C-alpha positions in Angstrom: -1.1 -22.6 -7.3 -1.6 -25.0 -4.4 -2.1 -23.6 -0.9 -2.2 -25.7 2.2 -3.7 -24.0 5.3 -5.8 -24.7 8.4 -7.7 -21.5 7.7 -11.0 -22.0 5.9 -10.8 -21.0 2.2 -13.7 -18.6 2.6 -11.7 -16.6 5.2 -8.6 -16.5 2.9 -10.3 -15.2 -0.2 -12.6 -12.8 1.6 -12.2 -9.3 0.1 -9.9 -10.5 -2.7 -12.0 -8.6 -5.2 -11.6 -5.3 -3.3 -12.2 -2.6 -5.9 -10.9 0.3 -3.9 -8.8 2.6 -6.1 -5.1 2.6 -5.4 -2.2 4.4 -7.0 1.6 4.3 -7.0 3.4 7.3 -5.7 7.0 8.2 -4.8 7.5 9.9 -1.4 11.0 10.7 -0.2 12.5 8.4 -2.8 10.3 5.5 -1.8 7.8 4.1 -4.3 4.6 2.8 -2.6 1.1 1.8 -3.4 -1.5 3.9 -1.6 -5.2 4.3 -1.3 -6.1 8.0 -1.4 -8.2 9.2 1.5 -8.5 12.8 0.3 -6.4 15.3 -1.8 -3.5 15.3 0.7 -3.8 12.1 2.6 -3.4 8.4 1.7 -3.1 5.1 3.5 -0.1 2.9 2.6 -1.1 -0.5 1.0 2.4 -1.8 0.2 6.0 -0.7 -0.5 7.6 -1.2 -3.9 11.2 -0.7 -3.1 14.5 -2.5 -3.7 16.0 -1.0 -0.5 15.5 -3.3 2.6 16.0 -0.3 4.9 12.7 1.2 3.6 10.8 -1.9 4.9 12.3 -1.4 8.4 11.1 2.2 8.6 7.9 2.2 10.7 6.7 5.4 8.9 6.3 3.3 5.8 4.4 0.4 7.4 1.2 -0.8 5.6 -1.8 0.9 7.1 0.1 4.1 8.0 -1.4 7.4 6.9 0.9 9.7 4.9 0.5 13.3 4.0 1.7 14.7 0.7 1.3 17.5 -1.8 0.2 16.2 -5.2 2.4 17.2 -8.1 0.6 18.0 -11.3 2.8 18.1 -14.4 1.8 20.5 -17.1 
């Protein structure tokens, strides 16, 4: 991959090896990647959805905090 940018390479690759745990969840029919903050809270990292309307919803913007109830299958 070739990338042309006026931004220094060190600034671009800073934090690329971020090892914070993330997981994929489905909330209201929208699949998203989140970083858990505690048992019932998570921060949205990115959306994984084929529906363009999901990306226009400000509630699903990356960085937003969501609240959910974990579902444990037995």
